[in-house]
C-alpha positions in Angstrom: 38.7 30.5 -8.2 36.9 33.8 -8.4 38.9 36.9 -7.6 37.9 38.8 -4.5 35.7 41.7 -5.4 35.2 44.5 -2.9 33.0 47.6 -2.8 36.1 49.7 -3.4 36.8 47.8 -6.6 33.2 48.4 -7.7 33.3 52.1 -7.0 36.7 52.8 -8.6 36.2 50.4 -11.5 39.2 50.6 -13.9 40.1 54.0 -12.6 42.5 54.8 -9.8 41.6 56.9 -6.7 43.8 59.7 -8.1 41.9 59.7 -11.4 38.5 59.8 -9.7 39.7 62.7 -7.5 41.0 64.5 -10.6 37.6 64.2 -12.3 35.8 65.4 -9.2 38.0 68.5 -9.0 37.3 69.2 -12.7 33.6 69.1 -11.9 34.0 71.6 -9.1 36.1 73.9 -11.3 33.3 73.7 -13.9 30.9 74.8 -11.2 33.0 77.8 -10.3 33.3 78.8 -14.0 29.5 78.4 -14.5 28.9 80.5 -11.3 31.1 83.3 -12.5 29.3 83.5 -15.9 25.9 83.2 -14.2 26.6 86.1 -11.8 27.5 88.3 -14.8 24.3 87.3 -16.7 22.2 87.8 -13.6 23.5 91.3 -13.2 22.1 92.1 -16.6 18.7 90.5 -15.6 18.9 87.6 -18.0 16.6 84.7 -17.4 19.4 82.1 -17.1 21.0 82.9 -13.8 23.6 81.4 -11.5 22.0 78.1 -10.8 21.3 77.4 -14.5 24.8 78.2 -15.6 26.4 76.1 -12.8 24.3 73.1 -13.7 24.9 73.4 -17.5 28.7 73.9 -17.1 29.1 71.0 -14.7 26.9 68.8 -17.0 29.0 69.6 -20.0 32.2 68.8 -18.0 30.7 65.5 -16.8 29.7 64.6 -20.4 33.2 65.3 -21.6 34.8 63.2 -18.9 32.5 60.3 -19.7 33.2 60.6 -23.4 37.0 60.6 -22.9 37.5 58.1 -20.0 34.5 55.8 -19.6 35.5 53.3 -22.3 38.9 52.2 -20.8 37.4 48.9 -19.8 36.7 48.0 -23.5 40.4 47.5 -24.2 42.6 44.8 -22.7 46.1 45.4 -21.4 47.7 44.4 -24.7 45.7 46.9 -26.6 43.2 44.4 -28.1 39.4 44.9 -27.9 37.5 43.3 -25.1 35.8 40.1 -26.3 32.4 40.8 -27.9 33.1 44.5 -28.5 35.2 44.3 -31.6 33.8 46.8 -34.1 31.2 48.1 -31.6 30.8 51.9 -31.0 29.5 52.4 -27.4 30.0 56.1 -27.7 27.2 56.3 -30.2 24.5 55.6 -27.7 25.9 58.0 -25.2 26.0 60.8 -27.8 22.4 60.2 -28.7 21.4 60.4 -25.1 23.0 63.9 -24.7 21.3 65.3 -27.8 18.0 63.4 -27.4 17.4 64.5 -23.8 17.6 68.1 -24.9 14.1 67.7 -26.4 12.7 66.6 -23.1 14.3 69.6 -21.4 12.9 71.9 -24.0 9.4 70.6 -23.1 9.6 72.2 -19.6 10.6 75.6 -20.8 7.8 78.0 -21.5 7.2 81.8 -21.8 4.1 83.4 -20.5 3.4 87.1 -20.4 7.1 87.9 -20.8 8.3 85.6 -18.1 10.5 82.6 -19.0 10.1 79.6 -16.7 11.7 76.2 -16.5 15.3 77.0 -17.5 16.9 75.5 -14.4 14.6 72.5 -14.5 15.6 71.8 -18.1 19.3 72.2 -17.1 18.7 69.7 -14.3 17.2 67.2 -16.6 20.2 67.5 -18.9 22.7 67.0 -16.2 20.7 64.1 -14.8 21.1 62.4 -18.1 24.9 63.0 -17.9 25.0 61.5 -14.4 23.1 58.4 -15.7 25.7 58.0 -18.4 28.5 58.2 -15.8 26.9 55.6 -13.6 26.0 53.3 -16.5 29.6 53.4 -17.8 31.0 52.3 -14.5 32.3 55.7 -13.3 30.4 55.4 -10.1 32.4 57.8 -8.0 32.2 60.6 -10.5 28.5 60.0 -11.1 27.6 59.9 -7.4 29.8 63.0 -6.7 28.0 64.9 -9.5 24.6 63.9 -8.2 25.6 65.0 -4.7 26.9 68.4 -6.0 23.7 69.1 -7.9 21.5 68.2 -4.9 23.5 70.4 -2.6 23.5 73.3 -5.1 19.7 73.1 -5.6 18.9 73.0 -1.9 21.3 75.7 -0.9 20.5 78.1 -3.7 16.8 77.8 -3.0 17.3 78.4 0.7 19.9 81.2 0.3 19.2 83.2 -2.9 21.7 86.0 -3.3 22.5 88.8 -5.6 20.6 89.5 -8.8 19.0 86.0 -8.6 17.0 87.2 -5.6 15.2 89.8 -7.7 11.6 89.4 -8.6 10.0 89.9 -12.0 6.8 91.9 -12.2 4.6 91.9 -15.3 2.5 95.1 -15.1 -0.4 96.0 -17.2 -2.3 99.3 -17.1 -5.3 100.6 -19.0 -5.6 104.4 -18.6 -7.7 107.3 -20.0 -5.0 110.0 -20.2 -1.7 108.4 -21.4 0.3 111.6 -21.4 -0.2 112.4 -17.8 0.2 108.8 -16.8 3.6 108.5 -18.4 5.1 111.0 -15.9 3.3 109.4 -13.0 4.4 105.9 -13.9 8.1 106.9 -14.4 8.1 108.6 -11.0 6.5 105.6 -9.3 9.0 103.1 -10.8 11.8 105.2 -9.4 10.2 105.2 -6.0 9.8 101.4 -6.3 13.5 101.0 -7.3 12.3 99.0 -10.2 14.3 98.4 -13.5 12.2 98.2 -16.7 13.3 95.3 -18.8 10.6 95.6 -21.5 7.9 98.1 -22.2 5.2 98.5 -24.8 2.1 100.6 -25.1 -0.8 100.8 -27.6 -3.6 103.3 -28.0 -7.2 102.2 -28.6 -8.7 104.4 -31.3 -12.3 103.5 -30.4 -12.4 104.8 -26.8 -9.1 106.7 -26.6 -7.6 104.6 -23.8 -4.0 103.5 -23.7 -2.7 100.1 -22.7 0.8 99.8 -21.0 2.7 96.5 -20.6 5.9 96.5 -18.6 8.3 93.9 -17.3 9.9 95.3 -14.2 12.7 93.8 -11.9 13.4 94.7 -8.3 14.6 93.1 -5.2 11.1 92.2 -4.0 7.7 91.7 -5.6 5.5 94.7 -6.2 2.8 94.0 -3.6 -0.9 94.4 -3.8 -0.8 97.2 -1.3 1.7 99.1 -3.4 -0.4 98.7 -6.5 -3.5 99.7 -4.7 -1.9 102.9 -3.3 -0.6 103.8 -6.8 -4.0 103.3 -8.4 -5.8 105.3 -5.7 -3.6 108.3 -6.5 -4.4 108.3 -10.2 -8.0 108.5 -11.4 -6.9 108.0 -15.0 -6.2 104.3 -14.3 -9.1 102.2 -15.5 -7.6 98.8 -14.7 -4.3 97.3 -13.6 -2.8 93.9 -13.1 0.5 92.6 -11.7 1.9 89.1 -12.3 4.9 88.6 -10.1 7.4 85.7 -10.0 10.8 85.1 -8.5 13.6 84.4 -10.9 
């Protein structure tokens, strides 16, 4: 006679309800730790912000849980190996997934004109791999809970962006005729815009005497076309100007 097999048995697997609850609490604590670190990094205008740190921290916690507890079904009650697994190393495949998926994540990260894009997407790919490992190993409750947490975090933190993560990055470029006078005008204008300069560089063209300015500026909102137009109209020394803006 076949033993009665319920949905509850399938979800819990070889783990008890208390163990699954413990693992879920660990994942939530990892999210809190990642959020704390992410807030600190965001305040210093680093590219990896709150969302990225939360996802990476929770993904690492999930990978550790899978590594430690997902192979309990390979050992029988008397301590002997489950039939057919003697000498096998199931952890080897899981370890290769964690390291191998990193190359896929790296493929979506790119830097263009001083702006780094794709960090959160890469972190999402990595934690998705960890969720797949959890589900594949039979830790269904933990895997489903982690997937739910990631989905909720992504939705909420896109809808309600707060703190330094709400700042916009503005990549400004100016070509001017009189660099000395423009220095003072630009400094004053950035103060009026409440912008923080993250990176700056300038170069002088020896052929025509013009000077090129490249700045990466962060502030709570994007520097608009109207603001740029007003600034350019006040300074005849500006030959050309561009602004590439992006939310963090």
